[in-house]
C-alpha positions in Angstrom: -59.3 23.7 2.5 -60.9 21.6 5.7 -60.0 21.9 8.8 -59.2 18.3 11.0 -62.6 18.0 13.3 -60.4 16.4 15.8 -58.1 18.7 16.2 -60.9 21.8 15.9 -62.2 19.9 19.0 -58.7 20.6 20.6 -58.7 24.0 20.1 -62.2 24.5 21.9 -60.1 24.9 24.8 -58.4 28.2 23.4 -61.3 29.8 22.4 -60.5 33.5 23.6 -57.0 33.3 22.0 -58.7 32.0 18.5 -61.4 34.9 18.9 -58.2 37.2 19.4 -56.7 35.7 16.5 -59.7 36.4 14.1 -60.2 40.2 15.2 -56.8 40.6 14.8 -57.0 38.9 11.1 -59.3 41.1 10.5 -57.3 44.3 12.2 -54.2 42.9 9.5 -56.9 43.0 7.1 -58.2 46.2 7.1 -54.4 47.2 7.7 -54.0 46.1 4.2 -56.7 47.8 2.3 -55.3 51.3 4.4 -51.1 50.4 3.7 -52.0 50.0 -0.4 -54.8 53.2 0.2 -52.4 55.4 1.5 -48.9 54.8 -0.3 -50.8 54.9 -3.7 -51.7 58.5 -2.3 -48.2 59.7 -1.5 -47.1 58.2 -4.8 -49.7 60.3 -7.0 -49.3 63.4 -4.9 -45.5 63.2 -5.4 -45.0 62.8 -9.0 -48.1 64.0 -10.2 -48.7 66.7 -8.4 -45.7 67.3 -7.0 -46.4 67.5 -3.5 -43.2 68.4 -1.9 -41.6 66.6 1.6 -43.0 68.9 4.4 -46.6 69.1 2.7 -46.7 64.7 2.3 -44.9 64.4 5.7 -48.4 63.9 7.4 -49.2 60.8 5.2 -46.0 59.6 5.5 -45.9 59.5 9.4 -49.7 57.9 9.4 -48.1 55.1 6.3 -45.6 54.9 9.1 -47.9 54.3 11.5 -50.0 51.5 9.9 -46.8 49.4 8.7 -46.1 49.5 11.7 -49.3 49.0 13.5 -49.3 45.9 10.9 -46.1 44.7 11.8 -47.3 44.3 15.9 -50.4 42.6 14.9 -49.0 40.0 13.2 -46.7 40.0 15.7 -49.3 39.9 18.3 -50.9 36.9 15.9 -47.9 34.5 16.4 -47.6 35.1 20.1 -50.7 33.8 20.1 -51.0 31.6 17.5 -47.7 30.1 19.1 -49.3 29.8 22.8 -52.5 28.1 21.3 -50.3 25.5 20.0 -48.0 25.2 22.9 -51.1 24.8 25.1 -53.6 22.4 22.5 -50.4 20.1 22.4 -49.8 20.2 26.2 -52.9 18.9 26.9 -53.2 16.0 24.5 -49.6 15.2 24.9 -50.9 14.5 28.5 -54.3 13.2 27.2 -52.7 10.5 25.2 -50.1 9.8 28.4 -52.8 8.8 30.7 -54.8 7.2 28.1 -51.5 4.5 27.1 -51.6 4.4 31.3 -54.9 3.4 32.1 -55.0 1.2 28.9 -52.4 -0.3 31.3 -49.3 -2.8 30.2 -52.3 -5.3 28.3 -52.1 -2.8 25.6 -48.6 -1.6 25.6 -47.4 -5.4 25.9 -49.0 -5.4 21.8 -47.7 -2.1 21.0 -44.2 -1.5 20.0 -42.4 0.2 22.6 -40.6 2.8 19.9 -43.7 3.8 17.4 -45.5 5.1 21.4 -42.9 6.6 22.0 -42.5 8.9 18.4 -46.0 9.4 18.8 -45.6 11.0 22.6 -42.5 12.8 21.0 -42.1 13.2 17.6 -46.2 13.2 16.7 -47.5 15.6 19.2 -44.4 17.7 17.9 -45.7 17.1 14.6 -48.6 19.1 15.3 -47.3 22.0 16.0 -47.2 23.1 12.3 -51.3 22.6 11.9 -52.1 24.4 14.5 -49.3 27.3 15.2 -49.4 28.3 11.1 -51.6 26.0 8.7 -54.9 26.9 11.1 -54.5 30.7 11.4 -53.3 31.1 8.1 -56.7 29.6 7.4 -57.9 32.1 8.9 -56.6 35.4 7.9 -57.5 33.7 3.8 -61.0 33.6 4.4 -60.6 37.7 6.0 -58.4 39.3 4.3 -59.5 38.6 0.1 -63.1 39.6 1.4 -62.6 42.6 3.5 -59.9 43.5 -0.3 -63.2 42.6 -1.9 -65.4 45.3 0.9 -63.4 48.3 -0.4 -62.5 47.1 -4.0 -65.9 46.8 -4.9 -67.1 49.9 -5.1 -64.2 51.7 -6.5 -64.0 49.0 -9.0 -66.5 46.0 -10.5 -64.1 44.7 -12.7 -61.3 44.0 -12.0 -63.3 42.7 -8.0 -65.2 40.3 -10.5 -61.4 39.4 -12.0 -60.8 38.6 -8.1 -63.8 36.2 -7.5 -63.0 34.5 -10.8 -59.3 33.4 -10.1 -58.8 33.3 -6.4 -61.1 29.5 -6.8 -58.5 28.3 -8.3 -55.6 28.7 -5.8 -57.7 26.6 -3.2 -59.1 24.0 -6.1 -55.3 22.9 -7.3 -54.1 22.9 -3.3 -57.6 20.0 -3.5 -56.4 18.2 -6.1 -52.0 18.1 -5.0 -53.5 17.8 -1.4 -55.0 14.3 -2.5 -51.8 12.8 -3.8 -49.5 14.8 -0.8 -51.6 13.1 1.7 -50.9 9.5 0.7 -47.2 10.2 0.4 -47.2 11.5 4.2 -49.0 8.8 5.5 -46.7 6.5 4.1 -43.8 8.6 5.3 -45.3 8.8 9.4 -46.0 5.2 8.8 -41.8 4.6 7.9 -40.9 7.1 10.6 -42.8 5.1 13.2 -41.0 1.8 12.1 -38.1 3.3 11.7 -37.8 4.8 15.6 -39.2 1.3 16.9 -36.9 -0.9 14.8 -33.9 1.4 16.5 -35.2 1.3 20.0 -35.6 -2.4 19.2 -31.9 -2.8 18.1 -30.5 -0.9 20.5 -31.9 -2.9 23.4 -30.8 -6.2 21.9 -27.1 -4.4 20.9 -25.8 -6.9 23.5 -27.2 -9.9 21.8 -26.4 -8.9 18.4 -22.5 -8.4 19.2 -22.7 -11.3 21.2 -24.3 -13.5 18.2 -21.7 -11.6 15.7 -25.3 -10.0 13.9 -23.9 -6.1 14.4 -23.0 -5.8 10.7 -26.7 -7.1 9.3 -28.4 -5.5 11.5 -26.4 -2.4 10.3 -27.5 -3.0 6.9 -31.2 -4.0 7.7 -31.1 -0.1 9.7 -29.7 1.4 6.4 -32.5 -0.1 4.6 -34.9 1.5 7.0 -33.7 5.1 6.9 -33.4 5.0 3.3 -36.5 4.2 2.6 -37.7 7.0 4.5 -35.0 9.4 2.8 -37.7 8.3 0.2 -41.0 9.1 1.5 -39.6 12.3 2.8 -37.7 13.2 -1.0 -41.5 12.6 -2.5 -43.5 14.7 0.1 -41.0 17.4 -0.8 -41.2 17.1 -4.3 -44.8 17.6 -4.0 -44.7 20.2 -1.9 -42.3 21.9 -4.4 -44.9 21.0 -7.2 -47.8 22.6 -5.3 -45.3 25.9 -4.5 -44.5 25.9 -8.2 -48.6 25.3 -9.4 -49.6 28.3 -6.5 -46.9 31.0 -7.2 -47.6 30.4 -11.2 -51.5 31.0 -10.5 -51.4 33.5 -8.6 -48.8 35.4 -11.0 -50.9 34.5 -13.8 -53.8 36.4 -12.1 -51.6 39.5 -11.2 -50.4 39.5 -14.2 -54.4 39.7 -15.7 -55.4 42.2 -13.2 -52.2 44.6 -13.9 -52.9 44.3 -18.0 -56.7 45.3 -17.3 -56.1 48.0 -15.4 -52.8 49.0 -17.7 -55.1 49.4 -20.9 -58.0 51.0 -19.2 -55.2 53.1 -17.2 -54.2 54.2 -21.1 -57.0 54.5 -22.2 -58.4 57.2 -19.8 -60.8 54.8 -18.2 -59.0 54.7 -14.7 -57.5 57.4 -12.7 -53.4 56.6 -10.9 -53.8 56.5 -8.5 -57.1 54.5 -8.2 -54.8 51.8 -10.8 -52.1 52.0 -8.6 -53.9 51.1 -5.3 -55.4 48.5 -7.0 -52.3 46.9 -8.4 -50.8 47.1 -4.8 -53.9 45.5 -3.3 -53.4 42.2 -5.9 -51.1 40.4 -4.6 -52.0 41.1 -1.0 -55.6 39.9 -2.3 -53.2 36.3 -3.2 -50.4 36.2 -0.9 -53.5 34.7 1.8 -54.2 31.5 -0.9 -50.2 31.3 -1.6 -49.1 31.4 1.9 -52.6 28.8 2.9 -50.6 25.9 0.3 -47.1 26.0 1.6 -48.4 25.7 5.4 -51.4 23.6 4.1 -47.9 20.9 2.8 -45.9 21.4 6.3 -49.1 21.0 8.4 -50.3 17.3 6.6 -47.5 15.4 8.7 -49.3 16.9 12.0 -52.9 15.5 10.4 -51.0 12.0 10.0 -49.9 11.6 13.7 -52.9 12.7 14.5 -54.9 9.7 13.4 -52.8 7.5 14.6 -53.2 9.7 18.3 -56.5 10.0 18.3 -56.8 6.6 17.0 -55.4 5.5 20.5 -57.5 7.7 22.4 -60.9 6.1 21.4 -59.7 2.8 22.1 -62.0 1.9 25.2 -60.5 2.0 28.8 -61.6 -0.9 31.3 -62.5 2.1 33.7 -65.8 2.4 34.2 -68.0 5.3 36.0 -68.8 5.1 39.4 -67.0 2.1 40.9 -66.0 1.8 44.8 -63.5 3.6 45.7 -62.5 2.6 49.3 -63.2 -0.7 49.8 -61.3 -3.3 52.3 -60.2 -7.4 52.0 -61.7 -9.2 54.9 -62.2 -12.9 53.4 -61.4 -14.3 50.1 -60.9 -13.9 46.5 -63.2 -15.6 44.3 -62.6 -16.8 40.3 -66.0 -17.8 38.8 -65.7 -19.6 35.7 -63.7 -16.9 34.4 -62.5 -17.3 31.0 -60.1 -15.1 28.7 -58.6 -14.6 25.3 -55.7 -13.6 23.4 -57.2 -13.2 20.1 -58.3 -16.6 18.4 -55.4 -18.2 21.1 -57.7 -19.4 24.6 -55.4 -19.0 27.3 -58.0 -19.2 30.3 -60.4 -21.4 30.1 -63.9 -21.9 33.1 -61.1 -21.5 36.3 -63.2 -21.8 39.6 -61.2 -21.8 42.8 -60.7 -19.3 45.6 -58.4 -17.4 47.9 -58.8 -17.2 51.1 -57.5 -14.6 53.7 -53.9 -15.4 54.7 -54.1 -18.4 52.6 -51.0 -19.6 50.1 -52.1 -20.7 46.5 -49.4 -21.5 43.8 -49.9 -21.6 40.3 -47.9 -24.5 38.4 -48.1 -25.6 35.0 -46.7 -26.1 32.1 -45.4 -23.1 30.0 -48.6 -21.7 28.2 -51.1 -22.8 30.6 -52.4 -19.5 31.9 -50.3 -18.8 35.0 -49.8 -15.0 34.7 -53.3 -14.5 32.8 -54.8 -15.1 36.2 -51.6 -12.9 37.8 -52.9 -10.0 35.2 -56.5 -10.4 35.8 -55.9 -10.3 39.4 -54.1 -7.3 39.0 -56.8 -5.7 36.9 -54.3 -5.5 33.6 -57.4 -7.5 31.6 -60.5 -8.3 32.0 -62.7 -11.4 31.7 -64.2 -12.3 28.9 -66.6 -14.1 30.8 -66.8 -15.0 34.6 -65.9 -12.9 36.8 -63.4 -12.7 39.9 -65.1 -11.4 43.3 -63.2 -9.9 46.1 -65.5 -11.1 49.2 -68.8 -10.4 47.6 -67.9 -7.2 45.8 -67.2 -8.1 41.7 -63.5 -7.0 41.0 -65.1 -5.3 38.3 -66.8 -2.6 40.3 -64.0 -1.7 42.0 -61.8 1.4 40.9 -58.3 0.4 39.9 -56.5 3.0 42.1 -58.5 1.6 45.0 -57.7 -2.2 44.4 -54.2 -2.1 43.5 -53.3 0.2 47.2 -54.8 -3.9 48.3 -52.1 -5.4 46.5 -48.4 -5.9 45.9 -47.0 -7.5 43.0 -43.3 -8.9 42.8 -42.2 -9.6 39.1 -39.9 -12.2 38.2 -38.3 -9.3 36.1 -39.0 -6.1 38.0 -38.3 -3.1 36.0 -36.2 -0.4 37.9 -36.5 3.3 36.7 -33.2 5.2 35.9 -33.1 7.3 38.6 -31.9 6.7 42.1 -32.1 3.7 44.6 -34.6 5.8 47.6 -36.8 6.9 44.3 -37.1 3.3 42.4 -38.2 2.4 46.3 -40.1 4.5 47.0 -42.5 3.9 43.9 -44.5 1.5 46.0 -45.2 4.5 48.8 -43.8 8.0 48.0 -44.6 9.3 51.2 -42.9 7.3 52.9 -39.6 8.5 55.0 -36.1 7.5 54.7 -36.1 4.8 57.8 -39.4 3.3 56.8 -37.3 2.6 52.9 -34.3 1.5 54.9 -35.9 -0.7 57.3 -37.6 -2.3 54.2 -34.4 -2.5 52.4 -33.2 -4.4 55.3 -36.0 -7.2 55.1 -35.7 -7.1 51.3 -31.7 -7.4 51.9 -31.1 -5.1 49.7 -29.4 -2.8 52.7 -26.2 -4.4 52.6 -25.4 -4.3 48.7 -26.9 -0.5 49.1 -24.4 1.2 51.4 -21.9 -0.1 49.9 -22.0 1.8 47.0 -20.2 5.4 46.3 -23.4 7.3 46.6 -25.6 4.6 48.7 -29.4 5.3 48.7 -28.6 8.2 45.9 -26.9 6.1 43.1 -28.4 6.5 40.0 -29.0 2.8 38.6 -29.1 2.9 34.6 -32.0 2.2 32.6 -33.8 -0.6 33.8 -31.0 -1.2 36.7 -28.2 -2.0 33.8 -25.8 -1.2 36.9 -27.4 -3.9 39.4 -27.0 -7.6 39.1 -30.6 -9.6 38.7 -30.2 -10.4 42.1 -29.6 -6.8 43.4 -32.8 -5.8 41.1 -35.2 -8.3 42.6 -34.2 -7.4 46.0 -35.4 -4.0 45.2 -38.5 -5.2 43.9 -38.9 -7.2 47.1 -38.6 -4.1 49.2 -40.9 -2.1 47.5 -43.3 -4.8 48.0 -42.0 -4.4 51.9 -42.2 -0.6 51.8 -45.4 -1.3 50.0 -46.5 -3.7 52.5 -50.8 -4.4 51.7 -52.4 -7.6 52.6 -52.6 -9.1 48.6 -49.2 -10.6 47.5 -48.6 -11.1 43.7 -45.3 -13.1 43.5 -43.6 -14.6 40.2 -41.1 -16.6 42.0 -38.2 -14.5 41.8 -34.7 -16.8 42.0 -34.6 -18.1 38.3 -31.3 -18.5 37.3 -29.4 -16.7 40.6 -26.1 -18.7 42.3 -27.1 -20.4 45.4 -26.2 -17.7 48.2 -28.4 -14.9 46.8 -30.9 -17.5 45.8 -30.8 -18.0 49.1 -31.1 -14.5 50.7 -34.3 -13.8 48.1 -36.2 -16.8 48.9 -35.9 -15.9 52.9 -36.6 -12.5 52.1 -39.3 -13.5 50.4 -40.8 -15.9 52.7 -40.7 -13.3 55.3 -43.0 -11.0 52.9 -45.5 -13.9 52.7 -46.1 -13.6 56.7 -49.5 -12.0 57.1 -50.4 -11.9 53.6 -52.8 -13.6 51.2 -50.4 -14.9 48.8 -50.8 -16.1 44.8 -47.4 -17.5 43.8 -46.6 -18.2 40.5 -44.2 -21.1 41.4 -41.5 -22.2 39.6 -39.4 -23.5 42.3 -39.9 -27.4 44.1 -39.4 -25.6 47.4 -41.7 -23.1 47.2 -45.1 -25.2 45.6 -43.7 -27.4 48.7 -44.8 -24.8 51.4 -47.6 -23.6 49.6 -51.3 -24.2 51.8 -52.8 -25.1 48.1 -51.0 -26.0 45.0 -53.7 -25.3 41.8 -52.6 -27.2 39.2 -53.1 -25.6 35.3 -52.9 -26.7 31.8 -54.1 -25.5 28.7 -56.2 -22.9 30.6 -57.6 -25.0 32.9 -57.6 -26.2 36.4 -56.6 -29.5 36.0 -56.5 -30.6 40.1 -55.4 -29.2 43.2 -54.4 -29.9 46.6 -51.5 -29.9 49.1 -48.3 -31.1 47.6 -48.8 -34.6 49.6 -52.5 -34.9 48.2 -51.7 -34.2 45.0 -48.2 -37.0 44.7 -50.7 -39.4 45.6 -53.6 -38.5 43.6 -53.1 -36.5 41.3 -52.1 -36.5 37.6 -50.0 -34.3 36.0 -48.4 -32.7 38.8 -46.7 -35.9 39.9 -44.8 -35.6 36.2 -44.3 -32.2 36.9 -42.3 -33.3 40.2 -40.8 -36.4 38.8 -39.1 -33.8 36.4 -38.3 -31.3 38.3 -36.0 -33.8 40.2 -34.5 -35.5 36.8 -32.8 -32.1 36.8 -35.6 -29.8 35.3 -34.9 -26.5 37.7 -38.6 -25.2 36.9 -41.8 -26.8 37.1 
């Protein structure tokens, strides 16, 4: 049976443990032969030569020692293989997590969160039977039968020949059954990923389902998904049972052939009893590794299917390139030069050209889908331009390290993510080395300190998943506090006052204006008040800049902008 090359490459870092496992396999093989040899000798001396217990004591002691050493070798082997599995899975999980982080939101936004979670948890764990059981058993299967044949052939050529003829039948049938198992196991893994993604989606949208009275329908749909997974799992188990039956049958028949052959030769005086009994004891030991390999092959199949998806993600090229600038400063301007970007077949930006000078505040406005958020994503290096380039002063943004660049940029999204931890830690994400006093100052600047100290545990309050224990306005103020704490020279602001009551809106607006002081700001503007205060307004439509200028200039000479303002004043809240 073949070993997955990708998983084998992962095991190269565990060479020492693998070598020790191989040496232990050889020792176990030799001990199996010695155990059969001395057991047959003791039986022969006891029943045919009528040796007393005292005369057999040295041999019995030696046999007991061999059995003990074999048991110890198997125990140590299990410890080594478990260590190999743990180390490999930990390493792979870290690599996969780093890869997903490096790919960033442009990758995760296109993937199902539940599926990614399953891959990072269940998927990695599925590799355990493959690494801990199947690969060590593969080594034992390669070693033990060879050792048995090595000792057997000089004593009995005919039985050795039977072993050689019958042994390949087991891996041959394993291969045939494995072809069918592979397809069904792949379906099982896909069904599990689908079920995990769907379940997470239902849990996250439970409130909406309840309000719309659709929870019963989703419950039935979930039942169907679970039933599909159950059926595929049963199919996998059926094949595993058929495989076990087939392999046991072949091994039993092969052992029976050896037993008949030995019995006939023993009956006609062609073989001594001790030698015949020795060979009969070795026969099951010879076939056992093949049978166990078949069982462990099926338990490891799910790991191989999980590995396909794991390595598919790991093979994705990351935007990061080698030898990027690690130290960079922002002194003059950011320049978008003929920048274009597409989401699949949909062209989001076409030939974008504009400059953002140091200390300047530019507002991006336009209809939904005009490309405002795509420009912000490009500037945050979540995605890369397909054509054109973004320059920081005279340096292409693509030549600057992502980590170095993001130290210069703060981002306040319209829907900030609040982690299920304390308010203190949520703010400290912006600058982990900040002191408590600095966090408090940032919270005060964002008008967050007032509501925080009213909470029972203050800054140590656990806010729940996605900030479930906070209101929308409180979550926004936490996000603004992060930006105050980070205090970077460039600010990207997705205006955060939508759907808030007037008092909270005014509070956040005031905090936002103070945050933008002495900073270079790119604002995705939804409120007319924000647009009017901007130094320059860039109007986008269908991925292109159609006009830009100040509020007054665009009202007089603009084509699209006056219509947007008219809609706002006519009762539409957002531009």
